[in-house]
Jmol script that loads the backbone (N, CA, C; Angstrom):
load data "model"
ATOM      1  N   MET A   1      32.732 -81.591  42.786  1.00  0.00           N
ATOM      2  CA  MET A   1      31.468 -81.858  43.436  1.00  0.00           C
ATOM      3  C   MET A   1      30.418 -82.163  42.374  1.00  0.00           C
ATOM      4  N   SER A   2      29.739 -83.254  42.514  1.00  0.00           N
ATOM      5  CA  SER A   2      28.670 -83.597  41.596  1.00  0.00           C
ATOM      6  C   SER A   2      27.388 -82.887  42.019  1.00  0.00           C
ATOM      7  N   THR A   3      26.838 -82.101  41.113  1.00  0.00           N
ATOM      8  CA  THR A   3      25.615 -81.373  41.425  1.00  0.00           C
ATOM      9  C   THR A   3      24.465 -82.320  41.685  1.00  0.00           C
ATOM     10  N   ASP A   4      24.369 -83.383  40.887  1.00  0.00           N
ATOM     11  CA  ASP A   4      23.278 -84.342  41.047  1.00  0.00           C
ATOM     12  C   ASP A   4      23.371 -85.051  42.400  1.00  0.00           C
ATOM     13  N   ASN A   5      24.531 -85.567  42.731  1.00  0.00           N
ATOM     14  CA  ASN A   5      24.695 -86.252  44.016  1.00  0.00           C
ATOM     15  C   ASN A   5      24.483 -85.275  45.176  1.00  0.00           C
ATOM     16  N   ARG A   6      25.018 -84.080  45.051  1.00  0.00           N
ATOM     17  CA  ARG A   6      24.863 -83.073  46.089  1.00  0.00           C
ATOM     18  C   ARG A   6      23.386 -82.773  46.307  1.00  0.00           C
ATOM     19  N   ALA A   7      22.658 -82.617  45.203  1.00  0.00           N
ATOM     20  CA  ALA A   7      21.221 -82.323  45.300  1.00  0.00           C
ATOM     21  C   ALA A   7      20.462 -83.472  45.963  1.00  0.00           C
ATOM     22  N   ARG A   8      20.822 -84.698  45.645  1.00  0.00           N
ATOM     23  CA  ARG A   8      20.164 -85.861  46.249  1.00  0.00           C
ATOM     24  C   ARG A   8      20.438 -85.915  47.747  1.00  0.00           C
ATOM     25  N   ILE A   9      21.662 -85.610  48.136  1.00  0.00           N
ATOM     26  CA  ILE A   9      22.010 -85.600  49.562  1.00  0.00           C
ATOM     27  C   ILE A   9      21.267 -84.468  50.270  1.00  0.00           C
ATOM     28  N   ALA A  10      21.262 -83.289  49.667  1.00  0.00           N
ATOM     29  CA  ALA A  10      20.576 -82.143  50.274  1.00  0.00           C
ATOM     30  C   ALA A  10      19.079 -82.407  50.414  1.00  0.00           C
ATOM     31  N   GLU A  11      18.494 -83.023  49.397  1.00  0.00           N
ATOM     32  CA  GLU A  11      17.062 -83.333  49.444  1.00  0.00           C
ATOM     33  C   GLU A  11      16.764 -84.311  50.575  1.00  0.00           C
ATOM     34  N   TYR A  12      17.605 -85.324  50.692  1.00  0.00           N
ATOM     35  CA  TYR A  12      17.397 -86.310  51.765  1.00  0.00           C
ATOM     36  C   TYR A  12      17.483 -85.633  53.135  1.00  0.00           C
ATOM     37  N   LEU A  13      18.511 -84.843  53.348  1.00  0.00           N
ATOM     38  CA  LEU A  13      18.678 -84.182  54.646  1.00  0.00           C
ATOM     39  C   LEU A  13      17.560 -83.184  54.925  1.00  0.00           C
ATOM     40  N   SER A  14      17.051 -82.545  53.879  1.00  0.00           N
ATOM     41  CA  SER A  14      15.990 -81.554  54.077  1.00  0.00           C
ATOM     42  C   SER A  14      14.706 -82.190  54.608  1.00  0.00           C
ATOM     43  N   ARG A  15      14.547 -83.489  54.389  1.00  0.00           N
ATOM     44  CA  ARG A  15      13.371 -84.179  54.929  1.00  0.00           C
ATOM     45  C   ARG A  15      13.407 -84.205  56.453  1.00  0.00           C
ATOM     46  N   PHE A  16      14.606 -84.135  56.997  1.00  0.00           N
ATOM     47  CA  PHE A  16      14.764 -84.241  58.443  1.00  0.00           C
ATOM     48  C   PHE A  16      15.014 -82.893  59.106  1.00  0.00           C
ATOM     49  N   PHE A  17      15.455 -81.917  58.311  1.00  0.00           N
ATOM     50  CA  PHE A  17      15.744 -80.589  58.849  1.00  0.00           C
ATOM     51  C   PHE A  17      14.974 -79.551  58.038  1.00  0.00           C
ATOM     52  N   PRO A  18      13.646 -79.643  57.984  1.00  0.00           N
ATOM     53  CA  PRO A  18      12.876 -78.787  57.075  1.00  0.00           C
ATOM     54  C   PRO A  18      12.863 -77.309  57.453  1.00  0.00           C
ATOM     55  N   VAL A  19      13.171 -76.969  58.680  1.00  0.00           N
ATOM     56  CA  VAL A  19      13.114 -75.558  59.059  1.00  0.00           C
ATOM     57  C   VAL A  19      14.481 -74.884  58.954  1.00  0.00           C
ATOM     58  N   HIS A  20      15.480 -75.619  58.514  1.00  0.00           N
ATOM     59  CA  HIS A  20      16.827 -75.074  58.450  1.00  0.00           C
ATOM     60  C   HIS A  20      17.312 -75.090  57.001  1.00  0.00           C
ATOM     61  N   ASP A  21      17.759 -73.939  56.524  1.00  0.00           N
ATOM     62  CA  ASP A  21      18.319 -73.853  55.176  1.00  0.00           C
ATOM     63  C   ASP A  21      19.768 -74.328  55.242  1.00  0.00           C
ATOM     64  N   LEU A  22      19.937 -75.612  55.048  1.00  0.00           N
ATOM     65  CA  LEU A  22      21.246 -76.237  55.213  1.00  0.00           C
ATOM     66  C   LEU A  22      22.190 -75.852  54.073  1.00  0.00           C
ATOM     67  N   LYS A  23      23.317 -75.299  54.432  1.00  0.00           N
ATOM     68  CA  LYS A  23      24.345 -74.944  53.441  1.00  0.00           C
ATOM     69  C   LYS A  23      25.245 -76.157  53.212  1.00  0.00           C
ATOM     70  N   ASP A  24      25.933 -76.158  52.081  1.00  0.00           N
ATOM     71  CA  ASP A  24      26.775 -77.304  51.718  1.00  0.00           C
ATOM     72  C   ASP A  24      27.821 -77.648  52.778  1.00  0.00           C
ATOM     73  N   ASP A  25      28.339 -76.639  53.459  1.00  0.00           N
ATOM     74  CA  ASP A  25      29.403 -76.903  54.429  1.00  0.00           C
ATOM     75  C   ASP A  25      28.941 -76.849  55.887  1.00  0.00           C
ATOM     76  N   ASP A  26      27.641 -76.744  56.113  1.00  0.00           N
ATOM     77  CA  ASP A  26      27.137 -76.784  57.488  1.00  0.00           C
ATOM     78  C   ASP A  26      27.418 -78.155  58.102  1.00  0.00           C
ATOM     79  N   ASP A  27      27.935 -78.142  59.310  1.00  0.00           N
ATOM     80  CA  ASP A  27      28.267 -79.382  60.015  1.00  0.00           C
ATOM     81  C   ASP A  27      27.019 -79.865  60.759  1.00  0.00           C
ATOM     82  N   ILE A  28      26.384 -80.909  60.219  1.00  0.00           N
ATOM     83  CA  ILE A  28      25.117 -81.379  60.788  1.00  0.00           C
ATOM     84  C   ILE A  28      25.310 -82.009  62.163  1.00  0.00           C
ATOM     85  N   PHE A  29      26.505 -82.452  62.463  1.00  0.00           N
ATOM     86  CA  PHE A  29      26.779 -83.000  63.797  1.00  0.00           C
ATOM     87  C   PHE A  29      26.940 -81.846  64.789  1.00  0.00           C
ATOM     88  N   GLU A  30      27.712 -80.855  64.394  1.00  0.00           N
ATOM     89  CA  GLU A  30      27.946 -79.702  65.253  1.00  0.00           C
ATOM     90  C   GLU A  30      26.652 -78.935  65.527  1.00  0.00           C
ATOM     91  N   LEU A  31      25.744 -78.923  64.541  1.00  0.00           N
ATOM     92  CA  LEU A  31      24.462 -78.242  64.700  1.00  0.00           C
ATOM     93  C   LEU A  31      23.487 -79.039  65.567  1.00  0.00           C
ATOM     94  N   GLY A  32      23.874 -80.259  65.911  1.00  0.00           N
ATOM     95  CA  GLY A  32      23.044 -81.078  66.791  1.00  0.00           C
ATOM     96  C   GLY A  32      21.898 -81.770  66.092  1.00  0.00           C
ATOM     97  N   PHE A  33      21.967 -81.909  64.768  1.00  0.00           N
ATOM     98  CA  PHE A  33      20.894 -82.534  64.007  1.00  0.00           C
ATOM     99  C   PHE A  33      21.000 -84.051  63.957  1.00  0.00           C
ATOM    100  N   VAL A  34      22.129 -84.608  64.378  1.00  0.00           N
ATOM    101  CA  VAL A  34      22.365 -86.034  64.167  1.00  0.00           C
ATOM    102  C   VAL A  34      22.471 -86.780  65.493  1.00  0.00           C
ATOM    103  N   SER A  35      21.599 -87.755  65.651  1.00  0.00           N
ATOM    104  CA  SER A  35      21.696 -88.692  66.768  1.00  0.00           C
ATOM    105  C   SER A  35      22.425 -89.931  66.250  1.00  0.00           C
ATOM    106  N   SER A  36      22.773 -90.823  67.150  1.00  0.00           N
ATOM    107  CA  SER A  36      23.444 -92.051  66.697  1.00  0.00           C
ATOM    108  C   SER A  36      22.533 -92.849  65.775  1.00  0.00           C
ATOM    109  N   MET A  37      21.227 -92.822  66.050  1.00  0.00           N
ATOM    110  CA  MET A  37      20.274 -93.526  65.181  1.00  0.00           C
ATOM    111  C   MET A  37      20.245 -92.893  63.793  1.00  0.00           C
ATOM    112  N   PHE A  38      20.233 -91.567  63.735  1.00  0.00           N
ATOM    113  CA  PHE A  38      20.207 -90.905  62.435  1.00  0.00           C
ATOM    114  C   PHE A  38      21.518 -91.124  61.692  1.00  0.00           C
ATOM    115  N   ALA A  39      22.617 -91.215  62.395  1.00  0.00           N
ATOM    116  CA  ALA A  39      23.901 -91.470  61.742  1.00  0.00           C
ATOM    117  C   ALA A  39      23.853 -92.810  61.005  1.00  0.00           C
ATOM    118  N   MET A  40      23.263 -93.815  61.636  1.00  0.00           N
ATOM    119  CA  MET A  40      23.141 -95.121  60.980  1.00  0.00           C
ATOM    120  C   MET A  40      22.182 -95.027  59.797  1.00  0.00           C
ATOM    121  N   GLN A  41      21.128 -94.253  59.943  1.00  0.00           N
ATOM    122  CA  GLN A  41      20.174 -94.047  58.859  1.00  0.00           C
ATOM    123  C   GLN A  41      20.855 -93.344  57.679  1.00  0.00           C
ATOM    124  N   LEU A  42      21.736 -92.429  57.990  1.00  0.00           N
ATOM    125  CA  LEU A  42      22.470 -91.703  56.950  1.00  0.00           C
ATOM    126  C   LEU A  42      23.400 -92.647  56.182  1.00  0.00           C
ATOM    127  N   VAL A  43      24.050 -93.542  56.894  1.00  0.00           N
ATOM    128  CA  VAL A  43      24.905 -94.540  56.235  1.00  0.00           C
ATOM    129  C   VAL A  43      24.051 -95.426  55.328  1.00  0.00           C
ATOM    130  N   SER A  44      22.904 -95.845  55.812  1.00  0.00           N
ATOM    131  CA  SER A  44      22.000 -96.680  55.014  1.00  0.00           C
ATOM    132  C   SER A  44      21.530 -95.936  53.763  1.00  0.00           C
ATOM    133  N   PHE A  45      21.201 -94.658  53.917  1.00  0.00           N
ATOM    134  CA  PHE A  45      20.797 -93.834  52.763  1.00  0.00           C
ATOM    135  C   PHE A  45      21.902 -93.809  51.715  1.00  0.00           C
ATOM    136  N   VAL A  46      23.110 -93.542  52.146  1.00  0.00           N
ATOM    137  CA  VAL A  46      24.241 -93.440  51.208  1.00  0.00           C
ATOM    138  C   VAL A  46      24.420 -94.768  50.456  1.00  0.00           C
ATOM    139  N   GLU A  47      24.339 -95.866  51.174  1.00  0.00           N
ATOM    140  CA  GLU A  47      24.521 -97.170  50.525  1.00  0.00           C
ATOM    141  C   GLU A  47      23.420 -97.453  49.506  1.00  0.00           C
ATOM    142  N   HIS A  48      22.192 -97.226  49.892  1.00  0.00           N
ATOM    143  CA  HIS A  48      21.075 -97.550  49.002  1.00  0.00           C
ATOM    144  C   HIS A  48      20.908 -96.534  47.873  1.00  0.00           C
ATOM    145  N   GLU A  49      21.065 -95.276  48.181  1.00  0.00           N
ATOM    146  CA  GLU A  49      20.852 -94.228  47.170  1.00  0.00           C
ATOM    147  C   GLU A  49      21.924 -94.272  46.082  1.00  0.00           C
ATOM    148  N   PHE A  50      23.172 -94.578  46.470  1.00  0.00           N
ATOM    149  CA  PHE A  50      24.263 -94.506  45.501  1.00  0.00           C
ATOM    150  C   PHE A  50      24.847 -95.870  45.149  1.00  0.00           C
ATOM    151  N   GLY A  51      24.300 -96.934  45.722  1.00  0.00           N
ATOM    152  CA  GLY A  51      24.744 -98.280  45.370  1.00  0.00           C
ATOM    153  C   GLY A  51      26.183 -98.554  45.762  1.00  0.00           C
ATOM    154  N   ILE A  52      26.602 -98.017  46.881  1.00  0.00           N
ATOM    155  CA  ILE A  52      27.971 -98.235  47.351  1.00  0.00           C
ATOM    156  C   ILE A  52      27.927 -98.945  48.697  1.00  0.00           C
ATOM    157  N   THR A  53      29.050 -99.493  49.086  1.00  0.00           N
ATOM    158  CA  THR A  53      29.166-100.129  50.392  1.00  0.00           C
ATOM    159  C   THR A  53      30.029 -99.251  51.286  1.00  0.00           C
ATOM    160  N   VAL A  54      29.491 -98.947  52.441  1.00  0.00           N
ATOM    161  CA  VAL A  54      30.260 -98.182  53.426  1.00  0.00           C
ATOM    162  C   VAL A  54      30.939 -99.202  54.337  1.00  0.00           C
ATOM    163  N   GLU A  55      32.254 -99.265  54.212  1.00  0.00           N
ATOM    164  CA  GLU A  55      33.040-100.217  55.001  1.00  0.00           C
ATOM    165  C   GLU A  55      33.295 -99.654  56.396  1.00  0.00           C
ATOM    166  N   ASN A  56      33.699-100.514  57.295  1.00  0.00           N
ATOM    167  CA  ASN A  56      34.004-100.066  58.657  1.00  0.00           C
ATOM    168  C   ASN A  56      35.016 -98.920  58.666  1.00  0.00           C
ATOM    169  N   GLU A  57      36.028 -99.008  57.809  1.00  0.00           N
ATOM    170  CA  GLU A  57      37.052 -97.961  57.769  1.00  0.00           C
ATOM    171  C   GLU A  57      36.517 -96.640  57.197  1.00  0.00           C
ATOM    172  N   ASP A  58      35.318 -96.691  56.573  1.00  0.00           N
ATOM    173  CA  ASP A  58      34.701 -95.467  56.040  1.00  0.00           C
ATOM    174  C   ASP A  58      33.878 -94.730  57.090  1.00  0.00           C
ATOM    175  N   LEU A  59      33.690 -95.321  58.238  1.00  0.00           N
ATOM    176  CA  LEU A  59      32.820 -94.735  59.251  1.00  0.00           C
ATOM    177  C   LEU A  59      33.553 -93.648  60.039  1.00  0.00           C
ATOM    178  N   GLU A  60      34.031 -92.666  59.300  1.00  0.00           N
ATOM    179  CA  GLU A  60      34.711 -91.505  59.875  1.00  0.00           C
ATOM    180  C   GLU A  60      33.751 -90.325  59.843  1.00  0.00           C
ATOM    181  N   LEU A  61      33.641 -89.641  60.941  1.00  0.00           N
ATOM    182  CA  LEU A  61      32.733 -88.503  61.050  1.00  0.00           C
ATOM    183  C   LEU A  61      32.968 -87.479  59.945  1.00  0.00           C
ATOM    184  N   GLU A  62      34.224 -87.286  59.584  1.00  0.00           N
ATOM    185  CA  GLU A  62      34.549 -86.281  58.577  1.00  0.00           C
ATOM    186  C   GLU A  62      33.873 -86.535  57.229  1.00  0.00           C
ATOM    187  N   TYR A  63      33.534 -87.787  56.928  1.00  0.00           N
ATOM    188  CA  TYR A  63      32.882 -88.107  55.656  1.00  0.00           C
ATOM    189  C   TYR A  63      31.391 -87.794  55.668  1.00  0.00           C
ATOM    190  N   PHE A  64      30.812 -87.620  56.833  1.00  0.00           N
ATOM    191  CA  PHE A  64      29.357 -87.512  56.945  1.00  0.00           C
ATOM    192  C   PHE A  64      28.891 -86.191  57.557  1.00  0.00           C
ATOM    193  N   ARG A  65      29.800 -85.293  57.835  1.00  0.00           N
ATOM    194  CA  ARG A  65      29.425 -84.117  58.611  1.00  0.00           C
ATOM    195  C   ARG A  65      28.749 -82.994  57.839  1.00  0.00           C
ATOM    196  N   SER A  66      28.781 -83.024  56.506  1.00  0.00           N
ATOM    197  CA  SER A  66      28.144 -81.945  55.727  1.00  0.00           C
ATOM    198  C   SER A  66      27.751 -82.487  54.353  1.00  0.00           C
ATOM    199  N   ILE A  67      26.965 -81.705  53.655  1.00  0.00           N
ATOM    200  CA  ILE A  67      26.582 -82.091  52.292  1.00  0.00           C
ATOM    201  C   ILE A  67      27.835 -82.219  51.432  1.00  0.00           C
ATOM    202  N   SER A  68      28.736 -81.269  51.547  1.00  0.00           N
ATOM    203  CA  SER A  68      29.976 -81.309  50.753  1.00  0.00           C
ATOM    204  C   SER A  68      30.817 -82.532  51.089  1.00  0.00           C
ATOM    205  N   ALA A  69      30.926 -82.840  52.383  1.00  0.00           N
ATOM    206  CA  ALA A  69      31.725 -84.002  52.784  1.00  0.00           C
ATOM    207  C   ALA A  69      31.098 -85.289  52.279  1.00  0.00           C
ATOM    208  N   LEU A  70      29.785 -85.395  52.390  1.00  0.00           N
ATOM    209  CA  LEU A  70      29.096 -86.590  51.892  1.00  0.00           C
ATOM    210  C   LEU A  70      29.242 -86.716  50.380  1.00  0.00           C
ATOM    211  N   ASP A  71      29.117 -85.601  49.682  1.00  0.00           N
ATOM    212  CA  ASP A  71      29.256 -85.609  48.232  1.00  0.00           C
ATOM    213  C   ASP A  71      30.655 -86.084  47.837  1.00  0.00           C
ATOM    214  N   ALA A  72      31.670 -85.563  48.501  1.00  0.00           N
ATOM    215  CA  ALA A  72      33.049 -85.972  48.202  1.00  0.00           C
ATOM    216  C   ALA A  72      33.249 -87.454  48.511  1.00  0.00           C
ATOM    217  N   PHE A  73      32.683 -87.906  49.621  1.00  0.00           N
ATOM    218  CA  PHE A  73      32.801 -89.322  49.988  1.00  0.00           C
ATOM    219  C   PHE A  73      32.140 -90.200  48.927  1.00  0.00           C
ATOM    220  N   VAL A  74      30.914 -89.863  48.559  1.00  0.00           N
ATOM    221  CA  VAL A  74      30.181 -90.653  47.556  1.00  0.00           C
ATOM    222  C   VAL A  74      30.933 -90.660  46.229  1.00  0.00           C
ATOM    223  N   ASN A  75      31.392 -89.503  45.786  1.00  0.00           N
ATOM    224  CA  ASN A  75      32.126 -89.428  44.520  1.00  0.00           C
ATOM    225  C   ASN A  75      33.408 -90.244  44.573  1.00  0.00           C
ATOM    226  N   GLY A  76      34.082 -90.222  45.729  1.00  0.00           N
ATOM    227  CA  GLY A  76      35.297 -91.019  45.881  1.00  0.00           C
ATOM    228  C   GLY A  76      35.012 -92.504  45.798  1.00  0.00           C
ATOM    229  N   LYS A  77      33.932 -92.933  46.445  1.00  0.00           N
ATOM    230  CA  LYS A  77      33.565 -94.351  46.406  1.00  0.00           C
ATOM    231  C   LYS A  77      33.131 -94.767  45.002  1.00  0.00           C
ATOM    232  N   LEU A  78      32.378 -93.895  44.327  1.00  0.00           N
ATOM    233  CA  LEU A  78      31.896 -94.235  42.982  1.00  0.00           C
ATOM    234  C   LEU A  78      33.027 -94.271  41.955  1.00  0.00           C
ATOM    235  N   SER A  79      34.071 -93.498  42.185  1.00  0.00           N
ATOM    236  CA  SER A  79      35.173 -93.468  41.220  1.00  0.00           C
ATOM    237  C   SER A  79      36.303 -94.432  41.573  1.00  0.00           C
ATOM    238  N   ALA A  80      36.210 -95.093  42.727  1.00  0.00           N
ATOM    239  CA  ALA A  80      37.253 -96.043  43.129  1.00  0.00           C
ATOM    240  C   ALA A  80      37.201 -97.279  42.230  1.00  0.00           C
ATOM    241  N   PRO A  81      38.362 -97.813  41.910  1.00  0.00           N
ATOM    242  CA  PRO A  81      38.373 -99.027  41.094  1.00  0.00           C
ATOM    243  C   PRO A  81      37.712-100.181  41.849  1.00  0.00           C
ATOM    244  N   VAL A  82      37.007-101.007  41.106  1.00  0.00           N
ATOM    245  CA  VAL A  82      36.342-102.162  41.694  1.00  0.00           C
ATOM    246  C   VAL A  82      37.351-103.292  41.853  1.00  0.00           C
ATOM    247  N   PRO A  83      37.484-103.832  43.085  1.00  0.00           N
ATOM    248  CA  PRO A  83      38.428-104.943  43.286  1.00  0.00           C
ATOM    249  C   PRO A  83      38.003-106.174  42.486  1.00  0.00           C
ATOM    250  N   GLN A  84      39.003-106.869  41.952  1.00  0.00           N
ATOM    251  CA  GLN A  84      38.697-108.056  41.137  1.00  0.00           C
ATOM    252  C   GLN A  84      39.122-109.317  41.824  1.00  0.00           C
TER     253      GLN A  84
END
end "model"
wireframe off; spacefill off
backbone 0.3
color backbone group
């Protein structure tokens, strides 16, 4: 887990959930914090903040449901070889 990426994700989410002390493994979907509009906003954040492209096959709930899951997803995308 990258501390820097995790912190950036946590900071972003805290803007929307300021009254909740979100833990790394809290499921933001299960907690009812995510609407379909916010889910798209979250994908946009990940793409712009980390300079990655979220492909259609990446749109799995499991990648976006918690700070830890997002961190793992971002780290996986950043460490993936670039197609030539």
